[in-house]
N, C-alpha and C positions, 0 to 999 in steps of 0.2 A: 504494499499501500504505500501510496506518495500522498503530497499534503502538497498546495501550491496558492500560496498569497497574492493576490493580484491588485493591483490599483490601476483603477480608470480616469484616464484627463478627459476633458470636452464638454462639448452640452452633456452631460450624463445624468440630469437631477431635470426632473419636470418634464422625461418622455418615456414612461414608462421602461426604464431599464432594467430597474429590480424586477418587478413585475414581468418582464419578457425572460429575463437569466431562469427565473423562478418555472418558469414553464417549460425553457429549453433543461432545465434540470433533469426536468422529468424524462426526457428520451437514454439517461443515460448512467450507471448505478455510480451515483457519484452522491456525497456526503457532504454538509456545509452551510453555508448563507453569505446574505448579500445586504450591505448598506450604505446609506447614503453618509458621508462623512460634510461635517459643517464647512468645508471650506471649498467641496464644490466639487470633489470626486467620489465614485462609488468604490467600494472595498469589497473585496470579494476574497471566501478560503473554501476552497474545494478540496477533497482529498478521497480516494479509491485505488483502483486498480490504474495502472498508467496511461493503459489506452484509453480508458474512461474519461480520466481528466484532462487529456491531451484534446481528445475528442470533444467534449462538453466546452473547452477553451475555447476551439478551431469552430465552434456553433456561433460561439456567441462572435466570432470576428466575422463571420460567414452573413450573419443574419441581416436583419432594417437596422443593427443595432449599432454596426459599421460606419455610418455615417455622423452617425453621431460621437464618437470617439477618436479624440485626436493624440493620444499618447494610452500605451499600454506598460505597466510595471511588472511585471511576476515574479516573485520568486519564491525559491521553496520553503516551506514550513514544514514543520515537526510533525509527525501523522499523528505524537499524541494532542494536538491542536485540537481535533475532532474528538478527543475520549468523550463517550457518552451523546456522540451526535446521532440522529435520525433523522435523517431526508435531509431536503435541501430548503431550507426558510428565510425568509426575510427578514432583516432582525431591526430595532428600531434607531 
């Protein structure tokens, strides 16, 4: 299992970004969450098998959200960061 911590910059708030990401997550075997940050970015933490996580992030990049994303900063995260997580959710 792997986990990735991703930050999206651009016009990523107020456009249904989190809801679209949660919908896309349903097509993959991933755990995690997505949330808006006060500075206008969106933060995502996703974990699962490497092919599932990478496929999920690729699906986001190829979705209608691509036009709103100006920059993506992805970093490995400790799989333990998702301990106790079930499913994929939107955090406040």
